[in-house]
C-alpha positions as CSV (number, residue, x, y, z in Angstrom):
1,L,91.9,104.1,102.0
2,P,94.4,101.9,103.2
3,D,95.4,100.9,106.5
4,R,94.6,97.6,105.3
5,V,98.2,96.5,105.4
6,T,99.5,96.6,109.1
7,F,103.1,97.0,110.2
8,E,103.3,93.3,111.3
9,E,102.1,92.1,107.8
10,A,104.7,94.4,106.0
11,V,107.5,93.0,108.5
12,E,106.4,89.4,107.8
13,K,106.5,90.0,103.9
14,L,109.8,91.7,104.1
15,Q,111.2,88.7,105.9
16,L,109.7,86.4,103.4
17,L,111.3,88.5,100.7
18,F,114.8,88.0,102.3
19,E,114.1,84.3,102.4
20,L,113.1,84.3,98.7
21,H,116.1,86.2,97.6
22,K,118.3,83.9,99.6
23,R,116.8,80.9,97.8
24,I,117.1,82.2,94.2
25,K,120.3,84.1,94.4
26,G,123.0,82.7,92.1
27,Y,120.7,80.6,90.1
28,E,122.1,80.1,86.6
29,G,119.7,77.2,85.2
30,D,117.7,77.4,82.1
31,I,115.4,80.2,83.3
32,G,118.3,82.2,84.6
33,N,120.2,82.1,81.2
34,H,117.1,84.2,79.8
35,L,116.8,86.8,82.6
36,P,117.5,90.2,81.7
37,S,120.1,92.3,83.8
38,L,118.6,95.4,85.2
39,I,121.5,96.3,87.4
40,G,121.9,100.0,87.6
41,E,119.0,100.8,85.4
42,L,116.8,102.3,88.1
43,M,119.4,104.8,89.1
44,E,120.1,105.9,85.7
45,S,116.5,106.2,85.0
46,Y,116.0,108.4,88.1
47,K,118.8,110.6,87.0
48,A,117.5,111.1,83.4
49,Q,114.1,112.0,84.8
50,L,115.5,114.4,87.2
51,R,117.4,116.2,84.5
52,R,114.5,116.7,82.3
53,L,112.4,118.0,85.2
54,K,115.2,120.3,86.3
55,R,115.2,121.7,82.7
56,D,111.5,122.1,82.5
57,V,111.5,123.9,86.0
58,A,114.3,126.2,84.7
59,N,112.4,127.1,81.7
60,L,109.3,127.9,83.5
61,K,111.1,130.2,85.8
62,S,111.4,132.8,83.2
63,A,108.2,132.2,81.5
64,V,104.6,132.9,82.1
65,P,102.7,129.6,82.9
66,V,100.0,128.9,80.2
67,N,97.7,126.8,82.2
68,I,97.0,125.7,85.8
69,F,99.3,122.7,85.5
70,E,102.2,124.9,84.6
71,K,101.4,127.2,87.5
72,E,101.5,124.2,89.9
73,L,104.7,123.1,88.4
74,K,106.3,126.6,88.8
75,R,105.1,126.6,92.4
76,Y,106.5,123.3,93.5
77,G,109.0,122.5,90.8
78,E,112.2,123.6,92.6
79,A,111.2,121.8,95.9
80,L,110.8,118.6,93.8
81,V,114.2,119.0,91.9
82,S,115.8,119.6,95.5
83,R,114.1,116.4,96.8
84,G,115.1,114.4,93.9
85,E,118.8,115.6,94.0
86,R,119.0,114.9,97.9
87,A,117.6,111.3,97.3
88,I,120.0,110.5,94.5
89,A,122.9,112.0,96.3
90,L,122.1,109.9,99.5
91,A,121.9,106.9,97.3
92,L,125.1,107.4,95.5
93,S,126.9,108.1,98.7
94,S,126.0,104.7,100.2
95,D,128.8,102.8,98.3
96,Y,126.5,102.4,95.4
97,T,129.2,101.1,93.1
98,K,130.3,98.6,95.5
99,K,126.5,97.4,95.6
100,V,126.5,97.0,91.8
101,Y,129.6,94.7,91.9
102,R,128.2,92.7,94.9
103,S,124.9,92.2,92.9
104,M,126.8,91.1,89.7
105,N,129.2,88.7,91.5
106,N,126.5,87.1,93.5
107,N,123.9,86.9,90.6
108,E,121.3,88.4,92.8
109,I,117.6,88.1,91.4
110,C,114.7,90.3,91.9
111,L,110.9,89.9,91.4
112,E,110.8,93.4,90.0
113,T,107.2,93.4,90.9
114,A,107.3,93.1,94.8
115,S,103.9,94.0,95.8
116,I,102.3,92.8,99.1
117,D,100.3,90.1,97.4
118,S,102.7,88.9,94.7
119,F,104.5,86.3,96.8
120,Y,103.4,84.2,99.8
121,Q,104.2,81.1,101.7
122,I,102.4,77.9,102.4
123,G,104.3,75.6,104.6
124,G,107.9,75.8,103.6
125,V,107.1,76.6,99.9
126,I,107.2,80.2,98.7
127,Y,104.9,80.9,95.7
128,V,105.3,83.8,93.2
129,K,102.5,84.7,91.3
130,A,104.3,86.0,88.3
131,L,108.0,85.3,87.2
132,N,107.8,87.1,83.9
133,K,109.4,90.3,85.3
134,C,112.3,88.7,87.2
135,A,115.7,90.1,86.5
136,Y,119.2,90.2,87.8
137,N,119.3,93.3,90.0
138,L,120.3,94.7,93.3
139,L,118.3,92.9,96.1
140,E,117.6,96.4,97.4
141,C,115.5,97.2,94.3
142,D,112.8,94.7,95.4
143,V,112.5,96.5,98.8
144,I,112.4,99.9,97.0
145,D,109.5,98.6,94.8
146,F,107.7,97.0,97.9
147,I,107.7,100.3,99.8
148,N,106.9,102.4,96.7
149,R,103.8,100.3,96.0
150,L,102.6,100.8,99.7
151,K,103.2,104.5,99.4
152,K,101.4,104.6,96.2
153,Q,98.3,103.1,98.0
154,R,98.9,105.8,100.7
155,V,99.6,103.2,103.5
156,Q,101.0,104.9,106.4
157,L,103.8,103.0,108.0
158,P,107.2,103.7,109.6
159,Y,109.1,103.0,106.4
160,D,112.5,103.6,108.0
161,V,111.8,100.8,110.3
162,L,110.7,98.6,107.5
163,I,114.0,99.2,105.7
164,K,116.0,98.2,108.7
165,V,114.0,95.1,109.0
166,Y,115.0,93.8,105.7
167,V,118.7,95.2,105.9
168,E,119.1,93.4,109.2
169,A,117.3,90.2,108.1
170,S,119.5,89.9,104.9
171,Y,122.9,90.8,106.5
172,L,123.5,93.5,103.9
173,E,125.9,96.2,104.7
174,D,124.5,99.1,106.8
175,S,125.0,101.6,103.9
176,S,122.1,99.6,102.2
177,Y,119.7,101.5,104.5
178,D,120.9,104.8,103.2
179,F,120.7,103.5,99.5
180,I,117.0,102.2,100.1
181,R,116.0,105.3,101.9
182,G,117.4,107.5,99.2
183,M,115.6,105.8,96.5
184,V,112.4,105.6,98.3
185,N,112.6,109.4,98.9
186,Y,112.9,110.1,95.2
187,P,109.6,111.9,94.4
188,Y,108.7,109.1,91.7
189,E,104.9,109.9,91.4
190,C,105.3,113.6,90.8
191,I,108.1,113.1,88.2
192,K,105.9,110.7,86.6
193,V,103.1,113.2,86.3
194,C,105.5,115.8,84.9
195,T,106.9,113.3,82.2
196,R,103.3,112.5,81.2
197,Y,102.6,116.2,80.7
198,R,105.8,116.8,78.8
199,T,105.1,114.0,76.3
200,M,101.4,114.4,76.4
201,K,101.1,110.6,77.2
202,K,97.7,111.0,78.7
203,P,95.0,113.0,76.8
204,W,94.2,114.9,80.1
205,T,93.1,118.5,80.5
206,P,95.6,120.9,82.4
207,E,93.2,120.8,85.4
208,K,93.4,116.7,85.3
209,Y,97.3,117.1,85.1
210,A,97.2,119.6,87.9
211,Q,94.9,117.4,90.2
212,S,97.3,114.4,89.3
213,L,100.3,116.3,90.4
214,R,98.6,117.2,93.9
215,T,97.5,113.5,94.2
216,A,101.1,112.5,93.4
217,M,102.6,114.7,96.1
218,I,100.4,112.8,98.7
219,K,101.4,109.4,97.3
220,D,105.2,110.4,97.6
221,G,104.7,111.4,101.1
222,E,107.1,113.0,103.3
223,E,110.9,112.3,103.2
224,I,112.1,109.5,105.6
C-alpha cells in the first residue's frame, strides 16, 4: 500500500495544477462553449447525501438492525453524520457564496479528475490525459478531488500542508483553505457505501457491505 506518492511529488503536482488552472482560466473558445458548469454541484450533492444518511441513522436508532451492516451503521452512524455536518459547516462558513461568484466571473475551469497521473509537464508544455470531464467549476474542487484520490489510496501525507501549498501558490483568499479542508473532511467514502446499501446498487451480502464500510472509514481517515 501506498507510500508510493511522496510529499515532494504531491507538492510538485499541486504547483503544476495551479499553473494549469492559470493557463486555462477564462477560456471561451470552441471547446469552452461546450463545457458544462458544475459550479455548486459538489456542495449540493454532499448536502443531499448527508440528509439521506441522517434519515437512515435516525430510523435505525429506534429499530432493531436486521443484519451486520445495519449494526455497524447504528454503531457509527451518528459520528458519520456529525463529521459530515462539521465538514459542510466549515466549507459554507468560508465565504462560499463569494467563491461561487468568483468562479463564475473568472470562467474557472477544472479537470474534475485531478489524479496524480492525469496531468504532467514536459518542458514548458502541460499535458492532460483526458479532457472529457473538464467543466467550469471552483478551482478548489480539483484540489479536493486530488486529495480525496490520495486518501482513497490510503496515502499518508500532511494534507493540511498540501492545501496551503495550493492556496498560497494560486493567490486564493485565505478562506479557500477552510473550504477545501471542510470538503476533504466530508466522509465521502463511508457515505458512498451507505448509499450503495440503501439503493442496493451492488449485489453484495450484508457482510460485504459491513466490510466495505470499515474499509471506507480507513480511506476517509482522520479529520484535518
